[in-house]
C-alpha positions as CSV (number, residue, x, y, z in Angstrom):
1,M,105.0,113.0,71.7
2,L,106.0,116.6,72.2
3,D,105.8,118.9,69.2
4,N,109.1,120.6,69.9
5,K,112.2,118.9,71.1
6,K,112.7,119.4,74.9
7,K,115.9,119.0,77.0
8,I,115.9,117.2,80.3
9,F,118.8,117.2,82.8
10,I,119.0,113.9,84.6
11,L,120.7,115.0,87.9
12,M,122.6,111.9,89.1
13,P,124.2,112.6,92.5
14,D,125.5,109.0,92.9
15,G,126.7,106.3,90.5
16,V,124.3,103.7,91.9
17,S,121.5,105.4,89.9
18,L,123.2,104.4,86.7
19,R,121.2,101.2,86.6
20,N,117.8,102.9,86.9
21,F,118.3,105.6,84.3
22,A,121.4,105.0,82.1
23,Y,121.1,101.3,81.8
24,S,117.3,100.9,81.5
25,Q,115.1,101.7,78.5
26,F,114.4,105.2,80.0
27,C,116.6,107.0,77.4
28,E,115.0,105.1,74.5
29,H,111.5,106.0,75.6
30,A,112.5,109.7,76.1
31,I,114.0,109.9,72.6
32,E,110.7,108.4,71.2
33,R,108.9,111.3,72.9
34,N,111.2,113.9,71.3
35,I,113.0,114.5,74.6
36,E,116.8,115.0,74.7
37,I,118.5,113.5,77.8
38,V,121.6,115.0,79.3
39,F,123.1,113.3,82.4
40,W,124.2,116.0,84.8
41,H,126.6,114.2,87.2
42,H,129.9,114.1,89.0
43,T,130.6,110.4,89.1
44,P,134.0,109.1,87.7
45,F,132.1,107.1,85.1
46,E,132.3,108.4,81.5
47,L,128.8,108.1,80.2
48,N,129.8,109.1,76.7
49,Q,131.3,105.6,76.5
50,L,127.6,104.5,76.5
51,E,126.9,107.1,73.8
52,L,124.9,109.1,76.3
53,E,125.1,112.9,76.5
54,E,126.6,114.1,79.7
55,L,127.6,117.3,81.5
56,K,129.9,117.1,84.5
57,L,128.9,119.1,87.6
58,K,131.7,121.6,88.4
59,K,133.5,121.2,91.8
60,P,130.5,119.8,93.7
61,K,131.5,121.1,97.2
62,L,129.0,121.6,100.0
63,H,129.0,124.5,102.5
64,W,131.1,123.4,105.5
65,L,128.0,123.6,107.7
66,T,125.6,121.7,105.5
67,N,126.6,118.2,106.6
68,I,126.2,119.3,110.2
69,F,122.7,120.6,109.6
70,K,121.9,117.5,107.4
71,N,122.9,115.1,110.3
72,A,120.9,117.3,112.7
73,R,117.9,117.3,110.4
74,K,118.0,113.5,110.2
75,R,118.2,113.1,114.0
76,I,115.4,115.6,114.6
77,E,113.2,113.9,112.0
78,I,113.9,110.5,113.5
79,S,113.0,111.8,117.0
80,R,109.7,113.3,115.5
81,F,108.9,109.8,113.9
82,V,109.5,108.1,117.3
83,K,107.2,110.6,119.0
84,R,104.5,110.5,116.3
85,H,104.4,106.7,116.2
86,K,105.4,105.9,119.7
87,D,107.8,103.5,118.2
88,P,111.5,103.3,119.2
89,I,112.5,101.2,116.1
90,Y,113.2,104.5,114.2
91,N,116.2,105.1,116.5
92,N,117.9,102.1,114.9
93,Y,118.2,104.1,111.7
94,L,120.7,106.5,113.4
95,F,124.5,105.9,113.4
96,P,126.2,107.1,116.6
97,L,128.1,110.3,116.4
98,T,131.9,110.0,116.5
99,Y,134.3,111.9,118.7
100,K,137.6,110.7,117.3
101,G,139.8,113.7,116.8
102,L,139.1,117.4,117.1
103,K,137.4,117.8,113.8
104,S,135.0,115.0,114.3
105,S,134.3,116.1,117.9
106,F,133.5,119.6,116.8
107,K,131.1,118.3,114.1
108,S,129.4,116.0,116.5
109,L,129.0,118.6,119.3
110,T,127.7,121.2,116.8
111,T,125.2,118.6,115.5
112,Q,124.0,118.0,119.0
113,L,123.6,121.7,119.6
114,V,121.5,122.1,116.4
115,V,119.4,119.2,117.5
116,L,118.9,120.8,121.0
117,L,117.9,124.1,119.5
118,F,115.6,122.9,116.7
119,N,114.1,119.6,118.0
120,S,110.4,120.3,117.1
121,E,108.2,120.3,114.0
122,S,108.7,124.0,113.4
123,G,112.4,123.7,114.2
124,L,112.7,121.0,111.5
125,K,111.3,123.4,108.9
126,K,113.9,126.0,110.0
127,V,116.7,123.4,109.7
128,R,115.7,122.6,106.1
129,R,115.5,126.3,105.3
130,N,118.9,126.9,106.8
131,I,120.4,124.1,104.7
132,N,119.0,125.7,101.5
133,L,120.4,129.1,102.6
134,L,123.8,127.7,103.2
135,E,123.9,125.9,99.9
136,Q,122.8,129.0,98.0
137,K,126.0,130.7,99.3
138,T,128.4,128.2,97.7
139,T,130.4,128.5,94.5
140,Y,128.9,125.1,93.7
141,F,125.4,126.6,93.6
142,K,126.6,129.5,91.3
143,S,128.2,127.0,88.9
144,C,125.0,125.0,88.8
145,K,123.0,128.1,88.0
146,E,125.4,129.1,85.3
147,A,125.2,125.7,83.7
148,L,121.4,125.9,83.7
149,I,121.4,129.4,82.2
150,I,123.8,128.2,79.4
151,H,122.1,124.9,78.6
152,K,118.5,125.9,79.3
153,P,116.9,122.5,80.2
154,D,113.1,122.3,80.4
155,L,113.2,120.1,83.5
156,V,115.7,118.8,86.0
157,Y,115.1,115.2,87.2
158,C,117.0,114.0,90.2
159,T,117.5,110.3,90.4
160,S,117.8,110.0,94.2
161,Q,116.5,112.0,97.1
162,R,119.2,110.9,99.5
163,S,122.2,113.0,98.5
164,V,123.0,116.5,99.8
165,L,125.0,117.1,96.7
166,A,121.7,117.4,94.8
167,I,120.5,120.3,96.9
168,A,122.4,123.1,95.2
169,P,121.5,122.0,91.6
170,L,117.8,121.7,92.5
171,L,117.8,125.1,94.2
172,A,119.4,126.7,91.2
173,A,116.7,125.2,89.0
174,K,114.0,126.4,91.3
175,Q,115.5,129.9,91.3
176,L,115.4,129.9,87.5
177,K,111.8,128.5,87.5
178,I,112.8,125.3,85.9
179,P,110.5,122.5,87.2
180,T,112.2,119.8,89.3
181,V,111.3,116.1,90.0
182,T,113.0,113.8,92.5
183,F,112.8,110.0,92.3
184,I,112.6,108.1,95.7
185,F,115.5,105.7,95.2
186,S,114.7,102.6,97.4
187,W,111.8,100.8,99.0
188,D,113.3,101.3,102.6
189,N,114.3,105.0,102.3
190,L,111.4,107.0,103.6
191,P,111.1,105.7,107.2
192,K,114.9,106.3,107.5
193,A,114.5,110.1,107.1
194,T,116.6,110.2,103.9
195,L,114.7,113.0,102.2
196,D,117.8,115.3,101.8
197,V,116.3,117.2,98.8
198,T,113.0,118.7,98.1
199,A,111.5,119.2,94.6
200,D,108.4,120.4,92.8
201,Y,107.3,116.8,92.2
202,Y,108.2,113.3,93.4
203,N,108.1,109.9,91.7
204,V,107.6,106.9,93.9
205,W,107.5,103.1,93.4
206,S,103.9,102.4,94.5
207,E,100.8,103.8,96.3
208,H,102.3,102.3,99.5
209,M,105.3,104.5,99.0
210,K,103.2,107.5,98.1
211,N,101.3,107.2,101.3
212,E,104.6,106.9,103.2
213,L,106.0,110.0,101.6
214,L,102.9,112.1,102.4
215,H,102.8,110.6,106.0
216,Y,106.4,111.3,106.9
217,H,106.6,114.7,105.2
218,P,103.3,116.6,105.6
219,F,104.8,119.7,103.8
220,I,104.4,117.7,100.5
221,N,101.0,117.8,98.8
222,E,99.4,114.8,97.2
223,D,99.3,116.5,93.8
224,Q,103.1,116.7,93.9
225,V,103.5,112.9,94.0
226,K,103.2,110.6,91.1
227,T,103.3,106.8,91.3
228,T,105.5,105.4,88.5
229,G,107.1,102.2,89.7
230,T,110.9,101.8,89.6
231,P,113.1,100.9,86.6
232,Q,115.2,98.8,89.0
233,F,113.6,95.5,88.1
234,E,112.9,96.1,84.4
235,P,115.9,94.0,83.2
236,H,114.2,90.9,84.5
237,Y,111.5,91.4,81.8
238,R,113.9,91.8,78.9
239,S,113.9,88.3,77.4
240,V,116.6,89.5,74.9
241,D,119.0,89.3,77.9
242,Y,118.1,85.8,78.9
243,L,120.8,83.2,78.4
244,S,119.8,79.5,78.0
245,K,120.8,77.3,80.9
246,S,123.6,75.7,78.9
247,E,124.9,79.1,77.9
248,F,124.8,80.4,81.5
249,Y,126.5,77.2,82.9
250,S,129.1,77.3,80.2
251,L,129.9,81.0,80.7
252,Y,130.6,80.5,84.4
253,N,132.0,76.9,84.3
254,L,129.1,75.5,86.2
255,D,128.3,71.8,86.5
256,S,125.3,70.9,84.4
257,N,124.5,68.0,86.8
258,K,124.1,70.4,89.8
259,T,121.2,72.5,91.0
260,Y,122.5,75.8,92.2
261,L,121.2,78.1,94.9
262,C,122.4,81.8,95.1
263,Y,123.8,83.2,98.3
264,S,123.6,87.0,98.1
265,G,126.1,88.7,100.5
266,D,125.4,91.8,102.5
267,D,127.6,94.8,103.3
268,V,129.6,94.7,106.5
269,T,127.4,97.2,108.4
270,T,124.2,95.3,107.7
271,S,125.6,91.8,108.2
272,P,129.0,91.9,110.0
273,K,128.9,88.1,110.5
274,D,127.8,87.3,107.0
275,P,130.7,84.8,106.3
276,L,129.3,82.7,109.1
277,Y,125.9,82.6,107.4
278,L,127.7,81.5,104.2
279,R,129.5,78.8,106.2
280,D,126.3,77.5,107.7
281,V,124.6,77.3,104.3
282,A,127.6,75.6,102.8
283,L,127.6,73.0,105.6
284,A,123.9,72.3,104.9
285,I,124.7,71.8,101.2
286,R,127.5,69.4,102.0
287,E,125.2,67.3,104.2
288,L,122.5,67.3,101.6
289,N,124.9,66.1,98.9
290,K,125.9,63.2,101.2
291,Q,122.2,62.2,101.0
292,G,122.3,62.2,97.2
293,Y,121.3,65.7,96.4
294,N,123.3,67.4,93.6
295,L,123.5,71.0,95.0
296,K,125.9,73.8,94.9
297,L,126.0,77.4,96.0
298,I,126.8,80.5,93.9
299,F,128.1,83.2,96.1
300,R,127.4,86.8,94.9
301,R,129.1,89.2,97.2
302,C,127.6,92.7,98.0
303,P,128.8,94.9,95.1
304,V,130.4,97.5,97.4
305,D,132.2,94.8,99.6
306,F,135.7,94.2,98.3
307,S,137.0,92.8,101.6
308,D,138.6,89.4,102.0
309,R,136.3,88.4,104.9
310,Y,134.7,85.5,102.9
311,D,137.9,84.0,101.7
312,P,138.5,81.4,104.5
313,V,134.9,80.1,104.1
314,I,135.2,79.9,100.3
315,S,138.5,78.1,100.6
316,L,137.1,75.6,103.1
317,F,134.0,74.8,101.0
318,E,135.5,75.0,97.5
319,D,133.4,71.9,96.6
320,E,130.2,73.6,97.7
321,I,130.7,77.3,96.8
322,V,131.3,79.0,93.4
323,P,132.0,82.7,93.6
324,I,130.6,84.8,90.8
325,A,131.5,88.5,91.4
326,P,129.1,91.3,90.6
327,K,130.1,93.3,87.5
328,W,130.8,96.5,89.3
329,S,133.8,98.8,88.8
330,K,135.8,100.3,91.7
331,L,136.7,103.8,90.5
332,G,137.6,105.3,93.9
333,S,137.8,104.6,97.6
334,M,134.3,105.8,98.6
335,W,131.2,103.6,98.3
336,D,129.6,106.0,95.8
337,T,132.5,105.6,93.4
338,I,131.9,101.8,93.1
339,L,129.7,101.8,90.1
340,P,127.5,99.1,88.5
341,L,128.3,98.1,84.9
342,K,125.5,97.4,82.4
343,E,126.7,93.8,82.2
344,D,125.7,93.2,85.8
345,L,122.0,93.6,85.0
346,Q,122.2,90.6,82.7
347,L,124.2,88.7,85.3
348,L,121.6,89.3,88.0
349,T,118.7,88.4,85.7
350,N,120.3,85.1,84.7
351,L,121.2,84.3,88.3
352,A,117.6,84.6,89.2
353,L,116.6,82.6,86.1
354,H,118.9,79.7,86.5
355,T,119.2,79.1,90.2
356,A,116.7,77.5,92.5
357,G,116.4,80.4,94.9
358,V,118.3,83.1,96.8
359,I,119.5,83.2,100.4
360,N,120.4,86.4,102.2
361,L,119.8,88.7,105.2
362,G,116.8,90.9,104.4
363,S,117.5,92.3,101.0
364,S,115.2,93.3,98.1
365,M,116.7,90.3,96.2
366,V,113.5,88.6,97.3
367,F,111.8,90.6,94.5
368,D,114.4,89.9,91.8
369,F,113.8,86.2,92.4
370,A,110.1,86.4,92.9
371,I,109.8,87.8,89.3
372,H,111.2,84.5,88.1
373,K,109.0,82.4,90.5
374,K,112.0,81.5,92.7
375,P,111.9,81.5,96.5
376,C,114.0,83.5,98.9
377,F,115.4,82.4,102.3
378,Y,116.1,85.0,104.9
379,M,118.7,84.4,107.6
380,N,117.0,85.0,110.9
381,Y,119.6,84.4,113.7
382,N,122.6,86.2,114.9
383,Y,126.1,85.5,116.0
384,F,127.3,87.9,118.8
385,K,130.1,87.1,121.2
386,N,130.5,83.5,120.4
387,D,130.8,82.6,116.7
388,N,129.6,79.1,117.3
389,V,126.5,79.9,119.3
390,P,123.6,81.5,117.3
391,D,121.1,83.7,119.0
392,Q,117.5,83.9,117.9
393,G,116.2,86.7,115.8
394,V,117.6,89.6,113.7
395,Y,116.4,93.1,114.5
396,V,116.5,94.4,110.9
397,Y,113.2,92.5,110.3
398,D,111.6,94.9,112.8
399,Y,112.4,97.8,110.4
400,V,109.4,99.7,109.1
401,H,109.7,98.6,105.4
402,F,109.3,95.0,106.4
403,R,105.9,95.8,107.8
404,S,104.7,96.1,104.2
405,K,104.8,92.3,103.6
406,P,101.7,90.2,103.6
407,N,100.8,88.2,106.8
408,N,101.5,84.9,105.1
409,D,105.1,83.8,104.7
410,V,106.8,85.6,101.8
411,V,110.2,84.0,102.4
412,I,111.5,80.9,104.1
413,W,112.8,81.9,107.5
414,L,116.1,80.3,108.6
415,N,115.8,80.6,112.3
416,N,118.8,78.4,113.2
417,P,121.7,76.7,111.4
418,K,120.1,73.3,112.1
419,E,117.0,74.3,110.1
420,I,118.8,75.1,106.9
421,E,119.2,71.5,105.6
422,N,115.6,70.5,106.0
423,K,114.2,73.8,104.7
424,I,116.3,73.7,101.5
425,K,115.1,70.1,101.1
426,K,111.5,71.0,101.6
427,I,111.5,74.1,99.3
428,I,113.1,72.1,96.4
429,K,109.9,69.9,96.5
430,D,107.3,72.7,97.2
431,Q,107.9,76.4,96.7
432,E,104.6,77.5,95.2
433,S,102.9,79.2,98.2
434,V,105.9,81.2,99.3
435,V,106.7,82.4,95.8
436,F,103.0,83.4,95.3
437,N,103.1,85.4,98.6
438,A,106.4,87.0,97.6
439,N,104.9,88.2,94.4
440,L,101.9,89.7,96.3
441,W,104.5,91.7,98.3
442,Y,106.3,92.7,95.1
443,Q,103.1,94.0,93.5
444,K,102.4,96.1,96.6
445,I,106.0,97.5,96.6
446,N,106.3,98.2,92.9
447,M,103.5,99.4,90.7
448,G,102.4,97.1,87.9
449,P,102.9,96.5,85.1
450,Q,106.4,96.5,86.5
451,H,108.2,96.5,83.1
452,L,106.6,99.8,82.2
453,A,108.1,102.0,84.9
454,S,110.5,103.9,82.6
455,Q,107.7,104.6,80.2
456,R,105.5,106.0,83.0
457,I,108.4,108.2,84.3
458,V,108.9,109.6,80.7
459,S,105.1,110.2,80.4
460,F,105.1,112.1,83.7
461,I,108.0,114.3,82.5
462,E,106.2,115.0,79.3
463,E,103.1,115.9,81.2
464,I,105.0,118.4,83.4
465,I,106.7,120.0,80.4
466,K,103.4,120.5,78.7
467,T,101.9,122.3,81.7
468,Q,104.8,124.8,81.5
469,N,104.0,125.9,78.0
């Protein structure tokens, strides 16, 4: 514990980070160490409702050129990754530039020009430097600096590396010689060239992620990186949030005679034909029930997908599908204003606890369920021109982060709609080996003991503060 009380600004550039730092035990551990936590953010969520101290960022507006340089930086970095690794898969992480309208055309053409001028390792450094120079000219930077001078935090901790809105606050802190730390938000972020901010120190999920960070960004030194794990999965270890099976079934009007599987939906960009996958699984459930199985499907949609695209399938299979919506709040039109509620952590934990497994397209839900010794099914076929003719393979599994999995099967691969019925039947009888392998993958991705991630982050913060005194 620190002798004198210290103040930490938790810079939260997006609302998705709420679950890792506002809803976890992070704040409790900080208070135990004599650390005051102030959430420095611009989300529409009022954190004082959770009895958390907050300070709103004033008018977080980027320099008009920053996004152009940011997009160019990503494209240059991806081209460097392709060249270094001789691997074109990195190109799949890029979204095409748009030329709809004069404004979009200007931005896209300017982005292409910046890429042309700076497409080299040395050019990449210049682009990052230019982004910092641009942001230091903004009134946003000045207001961040003023807030830091007034409130005098001992450290600024950024909860995600993937937001350009975090650049100005971190630059202001550096200018005032306040130490900065950035948390790498997700397991798939680093190969995608999403390091939009730089800091004095970085917290990562695992040694695997540490090696990725150092590999992709040689300007970062090893002593700047600390492996802590992620608070993302901590709720699964809080038995106080566990509901009994009868409580869970009663709360959501589930049938106590049924065994439920969870279908976890994806966003429309990742899985544009996701309703067809849900249809195929529901058809398999219907056929299994004709054979005497008592199965049903809980459908959990992607939290940021409020579309009606699943409605026809849910209506057609109302005897097989029970929708249970994620507990997220839509406070605006943009994806980063759709925010998780604390209650959703308990819901997700109990879904993993009281269902027989999860089905989805390549998400990290495999880890949520592996913690509770439940298997994951990955959809592994595509619908293209014809919605009734599946094509083999899904390219997302070629992404770099999937290369971290063990050689043995960590999930049950659903390679064709015709396989679903038998594979569900088989996994109900024997799931031991695939669950064991999924946990090996999880242990590689997230440092153990996994329930102590928040404590390790607080310990690291304490360690940095002590070195400043």
